[in-house]
matplotlib code that plots the C-alpha trace (Angstrom):
import matplotlib.pyplot as plt

x = [-6.3, -6.0, -9.2, -6.6, -5.5, -9.0, -9.9, -6.7, -8.0, -11.4, -12.2, -15.8, -16.4, -15.9, -19.3, -20.9, -22.7, -24.2, -26.7, -29.9, -33.3, -33.7, -30.1, -30.8, -34.2, -32.4, -29.0, -31.5, -33.1, -29.8, -28.7, -31.4, -31.3, -27.6, -27.9, -30.1, -28.0, -24.6, -26.7, -26.3, -23.2, -21.0, -22.4, -21.1, -17.7, -17.2, -17.7, -15.3, -12.6, -12.6, -14.7, -17.4, -20.3, -21.0, -17.6, -18.7, -21.5, -18.3, -16.5, -19.5, -20.5, -17.3, -15.4, -17.7, -18.5, -14.8, -14.5, -17.4, -16.1, -12.5, -12.5, -13.0, -15.8, -19.5, -20.9, -18.3, -19.2, -16.6, -17.0, -16.0, -15.6, -14.9, -11.8, -10.4, -11.9, -10.4, -7.2, -7.6, -8.4, -5.6, -3.0, -4.3, -5.2, -1.9, -1.2, -4.0, -7.5, -10.1, -12.8, -10.7, -9.9, -6.2, -7.1, -9.9, -6.6, -4.9, -7.3, -7.7, -4.1, -3.9, -6.5, -5.0, -1.0, -2.4, -4.6, -1.3, 0.6, -2.5, -2.3, 1.3, 1.0, -1.9, -0.1, 3.2, 1.0, 1.8, -1.5, -0.4, 1.6, -2.0, -1.3, 1.7, -1.0, -2.3, -5.8, -4.8, -3.2, -6.4, -8.6, -6.4, -6.6, -10.1, -11.2, -8.9, -10.2, -13.3, -12.8, -11.3, -14.4, -16.3, -14.1, -14.2, -18.3, -18.3, -18.4, -21.3, -23.1, -23.5, -23.4, -20.2, -18.0, -14.4, -12.2, -11.1, -8.3, -8.2, -6.6, -8.4, -6.9, -7.6, -11.6, -11.5, -10.4, -12.9, -16.1, -15.1, -14.1, -17.6, -20.0, -22.3, -22.6, -24.5, -27.3, -30.2, -32.3, -28.7, -28.0, -32.1, -31.2, -28.7, -30.2, -33.0, -30.8, -28.8, -31.9, -33.9, -31.1, -30.5, -33.9, -34.7, -31.6, -32.9, -36.3, -36.4, -32.7, -33.4, -34.6, -32.0, -31.5, -29.2, -31.9, -34.7, -32.6, -31.2, -35.2, -36.2, -33.4, -34.6, -38.2, -37.0, -34.7, -37.4, -40.0, -37.7, -36.7, -40.4, -41.0, -38.2, -36.7, -32.8, -31.5, -32.2, -31.7, -28.8, -29.0, -27.0, -27.9, -25.7, -25.0, -26.6, -25.1, -25.2, -26.8, -23.8, -21.9, -18.6, -15.9, -13.2, -9.8, -6.3, -5.4, -3.2, -1.0, 2.6, 5.5, 7.2, 3.4, 3.5, 6.5, 4.8, 1.7, 3.5, 4.3, 0.5, -0.4, 1.1, -0.2, -3.9, -3.2, -2.0, -5.4, -7.7, -6.4, -6.8, -10.2, -11.5, -9.7, -11.1, -14.2, -14.7, -13.1, -15.6, -18.5, -17.0, -17.7, -21.4, -21.4, -18.4, -17.1, -13.4, -11.6, -8.6, -6.7, -4.2, -7.6, -9.1, -5.7, -6.2, -10.0, -9.2, -6.2, -8.5, -10.7, -8.8, -7.5, -10.6, -11.3, -8.6, -9.5, -13.4, -13.0, -12.6, -11.0, -9.2, -12.3, -12.3, -14.6, -17.3, -18.7, -21.2, -22.7, -21.2, -23.2, -26.9, -26.2, -26.0, -28.7, -30.7, -30.2, -27.7, -26.4, -23.4, -21.4, -23.6, -25.8, -22.7, -23.3, -26.6, -26.1, -23.6, -25.9, -28.8, -26.6, -25.8, -29.2, -30.5, -27.9, -29.1, -32.5, -32.4, -29.2, -30.5, -32.8, -29.1, -29.7, -32.5, -29.9, -29.1, -25.5, -26.4, -28.0, -24.8, -22.4, -25.3, -24.5, -20.7, -21.0, -22.9, -19.9, -17.2, -18.9, -19.0, -15.5, -15.0, -15.0, -15.3, -15.6, -12.9, -10.5, -11.2, -10.9, -7.7, -6.5, -7.5, -6.2, -2.9, -1.8, 1.4, -0.8, -3.2, 0.1, 0.0, -3.5, -3.4, 0.0, -1.4, -5.0, -2.7, -0.9, -3.7, -5.0, -1.5, 0.1, -0.4, -2.5, 0.0, 2.4, 0.2, -0.3, 3.0, 3.6, 1.3, 2.7, 6.1, 4.8, 3.5, 6.4, 8.4, 6.3, 6.8, 10.1, 10.2, 8.1, 10.1, 13.2, 12.8, 12.1, 10.9, 13.6, 12.7, 14.5, 13.2, 13.4, 11.7, 8.8, 9.7, 5.9, 4.8, 6.0, 6.7, 9.0, 7.6, 9.8, 8.1, 9.4, 11.6, 10.1, 11.1, 10.5, 11.9, 15.9, 18.0, 20.6, 24.2, 26.0, 22.9, 20.9, 17.7, 16.3, 13.2, 13.1, 9.8, 10.3, 12.4, 16.0, 17.3, 18.9, 16.6, 16.3, 20.6, 21.1, 18.8, 19.7, 23.5, 22.5, 21.2, 24.0, 26.6, 24.4, 24.0, 27.7, 28.2, 26.3, 26.0, 29.7, 29.0, 26.4, 28.5, 26.0, 23.0, 20.0, 17.9, 14.4, 13.2, 9.8, 8.5, 11.6, 9.8, 12.9, 16.3, 18.2, 22.2, 22.5, 21.0, 22.7, 25.7, 24.7, 24.1, 27.2, 29.4, 27.8, 28.5, 31.8, 32.5, 30.4, 33.2, 35.9, 34.7, 34.4, 30.5, 28.3, 25.4, 22.4, 19.0, 16.3, 12.9, 13.7, 10.8, 11.6, 12.3, 14.7, 16.3, 16.6, 18.4, 20.7, 21.8, 22.4, 23.8, 26.4, 24.9, 24.8, 28.0, 29.8, 27.1, 27.5, 24.5, 24.9, 23.9, 20.6, 17.6, 14.3, 13.3, 13.5, 14.1, 17.4, 18.7, 18.4, 20.2, 22.6, 23.9, 23.8, 26.3, 28.7, 28.0, 30.6, 29.9, 31.9, 29.2, 26.3, 27.5, 26.9, 23.7, 20.5, 18.6, 17.6, 16.2, 16.5, 15.6, 19.4, 19.6, 18.7, 21.2, 24.0, 25.3, 25.6, 28.4, 28.6, 29.0, 31.5]
y = [32.0, 32.0, 29.5, 26.8, 26.1, 26.4, 23.6, 21.5, 22.0, 21.5, 19.8, 19.4, 23.2, 21.6, 20.0, 22.3, 24.4, 21.8, 21.3, 22.5, 21.3, 19.2, 17.4, 17.5, 14.8, 12.8, 12.3, 12.0, 9.3, 7.4, 7.8, 6.0, 3.4, 3.2, 3.0, 0.4, -1.4, -1.0, -2.5, -6.1, -5.8, -3.9, -6.4, -9.3, -7.7, -7.0, -10.6, -11.5, -9.4, -11.0, -8.1, -7.6, -6.9, -3.6, -2.5, -2.6, -0.3, 2.2, 2.0, 3.1, 6.4, 8.3, 7.3, 7.4, 10.9, 11.5, 9.8, 11.5, 15.1, 14.9, 12.3, 13.4, 11.0, 12.1, 8.9, 6.4, 5.3, 4.2, 1.9, -1.9, -4.1, -7.9, -7.9, -5.5, -7.6, -10.7, -8.9, -7.5, -11.4, -13.0, -10.0, -10.1, -13.4, -14.5, -11.6, -11.8, -13.9, -12.3, -10.0, -9.4, -5.6, -6.3, -7.7, -4.5, -1.8, -3.8, -3.6, 0.6, 0.9, -0.7, 1.3, 4.3, 3.1, 3.1, 6.0, 7.6, 5.9, 6.8, 10.7, 10.6, 9.0, 11.6, 14.7, 14.1, 13.6, 10.3, 8.8, 7.3, 4.5, 3.0, 2.2, -0.2, -2.5, -4.4, -5.8, -9.6, -9.0, -7.1, -10.0, -12.6, -11.3, -10.5, -14.0, -15.4, -13.6, -14.3, -18.2, -17.6, -15.8, -19.0, -21.5, -19.0, -19.3, -23.0, -23.4, -20.6, -22.1, -25.8, -25.4, -27.3, -25.5, -24.4, -22.5, -18.7, -18.2, -21.9, -22.0, -22.4, -26.1, -26.6, -25.6, -27.7, -30.9, -29.8, -29.9, -32.8, -34.7, -33.5, -33.7, -36.1, -32.8, -30.6, -28.9, -29.0, -25.8, -24.1, -24.8, -24.1, -20.3, -19.4, -21.2, -18.9, -15.8, -16.5, -17.3, -14.6, -12.2, -14.0, -13.5, -10.0, -9.2, -11.4, -9.9, -6.6, -5.3, -2.0, -3.4, -3.9, -7.5, -7.6, -6.0, -8.3, -11.3, -10.9, -10.4, -13.6, -15.5, -13.9, -15.2, -18.5, -18.6, -17.5, -20.2, -23.1, -22.5, -21.7, -25.4, -27.4, -25.4, -23.4, -26.5, -28.7, -26.1, -24.6, -21.5, -19.4, -15.0, -12.2, -10.6, -7.1, -4.1, -1.0, 2.1, 4.1, 6.2, 4.9, 6.5, 8.2, 7.1, 6.8, 3.0, 1.5, -0.9, -2.7, -0.8, -3.9, -4.8, -1.7, -3.0, -5.5, -4.0, -1.3, -3.7, -5.0, -1.7, -1.2, -4.1, -2.9, 0.8, -0.9, -3.2, -0.4, 2.7, 0.3, -0.7, 2.9, 4.0, 1.2, 1.7, 5.7, 5.2, 2.5, 4.9, 8.0, 6.3, 6.3, 9.6, 11.0, 12.7, 13.4, 11.7, 12.9, 9.9, 12.2, 13.4, 10.2, 8.8, 11.7, 10.8, 7.1, 8.2, 10.3, 7.9, 5.2, 7.3, 8.4, 4.5, 3.9, 7.0, 6.0, 2.6, 1.0, -1.3, -0.6, 0.7, 1.3, 2.1, -0.6, -1.6, -3.3, 0.3, 2.6, 1.5, 1.1, 4.8, 5.7, 3.8, 5.6, 8.8, 10.5, 13.8, 14.6, 12.9, 14.4, 11.1, 9.3, 11.9, 11.2, 7.5, 7.7, 10.3, 7.7, 5.0, 6.4, 7.3, 3.7, 2.4, 4.9, 3.7, 0.0, -1.4, -4.3, -5.6, -7.1, -9.8, -10.9, -11.6, -15.3, -16.2, -18.3, -15.5, -13.4, -16.4, -16.3, -12.6, -12.9, -15.8, -13.6, -11.1, -13.8, -15.1, -11.7, -11.0, -14.4, -12.7, -15.5, -14.0, -11.8, -14.5, -17.1, -13.9, -12.8, -16.8, -16.6, -13.5, -13.5, -16.4, -14.5, -12.2, -15.5, -16.5, -13.7, -13.8, -17.4, -16.7, -14.1, -16.3, -19.5, -16.9, -15.6, -19.0, -20.0, -17.1, -13.9, -11.5, -8.9, -11.0, -12.2, -8.8, -8.0, -11.3, -10.3, -6.8, -8.2, -10.9, -8.2, -5.9, -8.8, -9.6, -6.0, -5.9, -8.8, -7.9, -4.2, -5.9, -7.0, -4.3, -5.5, -4.3, -4.7, -4.2, -1.9, -0.9, 2.2, 1.0, 1.4, 0.7, 4.1, 7.3, 8.6, 5.9, 5.1, 2.5, -0.8, -4.0, -5.7, -9.0, -11.2, -8.7, -5.9, -5.5, -3.9, -1.5, -3.4, -0.8, 1.0, -1.4, 0.5, -0.4, 0.4, 0.0, -0.7, 0.4, 1.9, 1.4, 1.1, -0.8, -3.8, -3.7, -2.8, -6.4, -7.5, -4.5, -4.9, -8.5, -7.6, -5.0, -7.8, -10.1, -7.1, -6.9, -10.5, -11.5, -8.4, -6.7, -4.3, -2.9, -0.4, 2.2, 1.7, 4.1, 3.7, 4.5, 5.7, 7.3, 4.7, 4.2, 5.9, 7.0, 6.1, 6.0, 6.6, 2.6, 3.0, 6.8, 4.4, 1.7, 4.2, 5.9, 2.8, 1.5, 4.7, 4.5, 0.4, 2.0, 4.2, 2.6, 0.0, 2.9, 3.6, 5.5, 5.5, 7.7, 8.6, 9.4, 10.3, 10.7, 12.3, 15.1, 13.8, 11.2, 14.0, 16.0, 13.4, 12.2, 16.3, 16.6, 13.2, 14.5, 11.4, 13.7, 15.0, 11.4, 10.3, 13.7, 15.8, 16.1, 12.3, 13.3, 14.1, 14.7, 14.0, 10.7, 12.2, 14.2, 11.2, 9.3, 11.8, 12.8, 9.0, 8.3, 10.8, 8.9, 5.5, 4.1, 5.2, 1.9, -0.5, 1.7, 1.5, -2.3, -2.4, -3.1, -2.7, 1.3, 1.1, 5.1, 8.0, 8.9, 5.3, 6.9, 9.3, 7.0, 5.8, 1.8, 0.1, -1.2, -4.4, -4.5]
z = [26.8, 23.2, 21.2, 20.5, 24.5, 25.1, 22.4, 23.7, 27.6, 27.0, 23.2, 24.4, 23.6, 19.6, 20.1, 22.9, 19.8, 18.5, 22.0, 21.8, 22.5, 20.1, 20.6, 25.0, 23.9, 21.6, 23.7, 26.8, 25.2, 24.0, 27.4, 29.3, 26.3, 27.0, 30.9, 30.6, 28.5, 30.7, 34.2, 33.0, 31.2, 33.4, 36.0, 33.8, 33.0, 36.7, 37.3, 34.2, 35.7, 39.4, 41.0, 42.7, 40.4, 41.6, 40.4, 36.6, 37.4, 38.8, 36.0, 33.7, 35.6, 36.2, 33.2, 30.9, 31.3, 31.3, 28.1, 26.3, 27.6, 26.3, 23.5, 20.1, 18.6, 18.9, 19.3, 20.5, 24.3, 26.9, 30.1, 31.2, 28.2, 27.9, 26.5, 29.2, 32.2, 30.7, 31.0, 34.2, 35.8, 33.8, 35.3, 38.7, 39.2, 39.9, 42.7, 44.5, 45.4, 42.9, 44.4, 47.7, 48.9, 48.0, 44.2, 44.0, 44.9, 42.3, 39.6, 40.3, 40.1, 36.6, 35.3, 36.7, 35.3, 32.0, 32.1, 32.7, 29.7, 27.4, 28.5, 27.9, 24.7, 23.9, 25.1, 22.8, 19.9, 19.3, 18.3, 15.3, 17.1, 17.0, 13.3, 13.6, 15.5, 12.4, 11.6, 11.7, 15.4, 16.8, 15.1, 16.4, 20.3, 20.2, 18.7, 21.5, 24.3, 23.2, 23.2, 26.7, 28.0, 26.4, 28.4, 31.5, 31.8, 31.7, 35.5, 35.9, 32.7, 34.1, 37.2, 37.9, 40.5, 39.0, 41.0, 40.3, 38.5, 36.7, 33.2, 30.2, 30.0, 33.8, 33.3, 30.4, 32.2, 35.5, 33.4, 31.3, 34.3, 36.3, 33.6, 35.7, 37.9, 35.5, 36.9, 34.2, 35.8, 35.5, 31.8, 31.1, 32.7, 30.5, 27.3, 27.9, 28.4, 25.1, 23.2, 24.3, 22.9, 19.8, 18.8, 20.0, 17.9, 14.6, 15.2, 16.5, 16.5, 18.1, 21.6, 24.1, 23.8, 26.9, 29.1, 27.6, 28.0, 31.3, 32.2, 30.6, 32.5, 36.0, 35.1, 33.9, 37.6, 39.7, 37.9, 38.7, 41.8, 43.0, 41.3, 42.3, 45.0, 45.2, 46.8, 43.8, 40.7, 42.2, 40.7, 42.4, 42.9, 42.5, 45.7, 46.4, 45.5, 48.1, 47.4, 46.9, 44.0, 43.4, 46.1, 45.4, 46.5, 45.9, 45.2, 47.7, 46.6, 47.6, 45.6, 44.2, 42.7, 41.0, 38.7, 37.8, 37.1, 35.0, 32.1, 31.9, 31.9, 29.0, 27.3, 28.6, 27.3, 24.0, 23.6, 24.9, 22.5, 19.8, 20.3, 21.1, 17.9, 15.5, 17.3, 16.9, 13.3, 12.4, 13.4, 11.6, 8.6, 8.9, 10.2, 8.6, 11.5, 11.7, 14.3, 16.2, 17.4, 19.8, 21.4, 21.6, 23.3, 25.7, 26.4, 27.2, 29.3, 31.8, 31.7, 32.9, 35.3, 36.6, 37.0, 39.2, 41.1, 41.4, 42.5, 38.7, 36.5, 32.8, 30.5, 26.9, 24.0, 24.0, 20.4, 22.2, 23.2, 20.8, 18.0, 19.8, 21.2, 17.4, 16.3, 19.3, 18.0, 19.8, 18.3, 20.9, 23.7, 25.7, 25.1, 27.0, 29.4, 30.6, 30.2, 33.1, 35.4, 34.8, 35.4, 38.8, 39.6, 38.8, 41.0, 43.9, 43.5, 42.5, 43.9, 45.8, 42.8, 41.7, 44.3, 41.5, 38.8, 38.6, 37.9, 34.5, 32.8, 33.6, 32.3, 29.5, 28.4, 29.1, 26.5, 24.0, 24.7, 24.1, 20.6, 19.6, 19.6, 17.2, 13.6, 11.8, 8.3, 8.9, 10.1, 6.7, 4.5, 6.3, 5.5, 2.2, 1.1, 2.9, 4.0, 5.5, 7.6, 8.3, 9.8, 12.6, 13.3, 14.4, 16.3, 18.0, 18.6, 20.1, 21.9, 23.3, 24.4, 26.0, 27.2, 29.3, 27.3, 27.5, 26.2, 23.3, 22.4, 22.2, 20.4, 17.7, 17.3, 17.0, 14.6, 12.1, 12.2, 11.1, 8.4, 7.4, 7.6, 5.4, 2.7, 2.7, 2.8, -0.8, -3.1, -6.4, -9.6, -12.6, -15.8, -18.1, -22.1, -24.1, -26.1, -29.9, -31.2, -29.0, -30.1, -26.8, -25.8, -22.4, -20.2, -20.0, -18.8, -20.8, -22.7, -25.4, -28.2, -26.6, -26.5, -24.3, -25.1, -25.0, -22.9, -20.5, -18.0, -16.8, -13.9, -11.5, -8.1, -6.2, -2.7, 0.0, -0.1, 4.0, 6.0, 5.8, 2.4, 1.5, 1.6, -1.3, -3.4, -3.6, -4.3, -7.4, -8.5, -8.0, -9.9, -12.7, -12.9, -13.0, -15.7, -17.7, -17.5, -20.7, -19.4, -17.8, -17.2, -15.0, -14.8, -11.8, -12.1, -8.5, -8.8, -6.5, -3.8, -0.5, 1.4, 1.6, 4.9, 5.6, 4.6, 1.5, 0.5, 1.3, -1.2, -3.7, -3.2, -3.1, -6.5, -8.2, -7.5, -8.7, -12.0, -12.5, -11.5, -14.4, -17.2, -16.5, -14.1, -12.2, -13.0, -11.1, -12.7, -11.0, -7.3, -4.9, -3.4, 0.1, -1.1, -3.0, 0.0, 2.3, -0.5, -0.5, 2.9, 3.2, 0.2, -1.9, -4.7, -4.4, -4.4, -7.8, -9.0, -9.8, -13.6, -13.0, -11.6, -13.4, -13.4, -17.3, -18.9, -22.2, -20.6, -18.8, -22.0, -23.7, -21.3, -20.9, -24.8, -25.2, -22.9, -24.9, -26.7, -30.4, -32.0, -30.1, -31.0, -34.8, -34.8, -32.7, -34.4, -31.8, -32.3, -28.4, -28.4, -30.5, -30.5, -31.9, -35.6, -35.2, -35.7, -38.7, -38.3, -39.6, -43.5, -44.1, -46.7]

ax = plt.figure().add_subplot(projection="3d")
ax.plot(x, y, z, "-o")
ax.set_aspect("equal")
plt.show()
């Protein structure tokens, strides 16, 4: 087996030489921090996904280890995340009762399907597809998901009973109608959790804020229950977790349900891959590491497949754990491997202690996670700098709040593509003339003090000439012929034309023929190699005429000038080109 094939099958061999005594100590310490951080987060995210709390921990054991071994980033940590937990709940709640055995099987099947889709994209080297999901779509979707998380936790935050699966509007209405049923003790526990987390992040950013906040919530709940009694406080606790590792099993789901899950799996894969690659690239900017998008696809695909086989739900790289992992001193992905192994040990040793965790504290952790998804600064900047992109952002956000999450993602992607096509369908076309004041006579935009040649139009095209832009370019050509009929010769400066498709080539050929029929010609100057190569394959050069295609401005001007009407040149006083100096003007006598 050659080295390249080995690295493709076992990508962890790339970084394995970095592992030594020093790195193992650093990664072990970072892994312990990661295991402690994911313990409350995993419980909270599983609750958000509509699953028993243990399944959030299962997602942070085997899937985390697999993603670390098969991804390309040295520091990202994968596992359960807030956005994917919410997507899981939104997709599965209409199909089965949250928390039921059928629901658990559907969640595992969703992770498995999404993982297979990601793995296929990575194996086919289609990692660049994630680049088509614009930043406004990501910001809008995550902000919408953050709002949904905040609203979904109003029940546990206040002690008001909200049935599982209630919509955002239904939750708001129910809570507003029952404000008199708010439990002050429940609100107090949630408030203590949020304030302690906020204070630790502000004063001691390197400390595990989520762990300390959860412990503070536990202390507050125990004190309130001891002082007033559980019946009075209404503080509910999580159900205990069994001491066991995630069981290996194949998800059993009705084949008809698999068809319904397939569309959701694609949206889940898109969100997971976008989030994972974005986090990996953000961390790589700090470390100088090179990220392989295709390998990230494969790593996340295998991680989700592992989640589906080991009683989990869809996973992704986590910004809440990847950043702290780097700050904790992680050197290699062994830190994430140690995190999964240590979490498994903690589950086996201390699982029953989960029963001491109050639901309001878990809700407080989820609210912090939801709020972190709303990037207010980025939203304001996008709206200010680019209103069209701001519109895509707001559309995605509103769609996330009102529609199924997978539909919202697709709407955002479609809107951003429409915006891109609208922009590229109108390439800038600018009239140019030689600058007579400069000895080099560079081409500059036409101005009141810069006259054009009465027989030659020089036009620059800033953008690609493809099917979407053909109508715009053709209308511009028609306008030139209508308002400047004497300028029968047209020189296109195509240095900034990135590509031409079949429709664009047909347009250039058609324009060339019309110019010849009118007694002039179409000339091309500065074609990029890829554009010239395409026109040669499409026989565009033959139709336009190879003698009318130039690499040099001076050669183009000299060749075109030789075809101009000398009688018009003698009467012209502009003297635009060097060649004009050789023309004897018409005598005034």
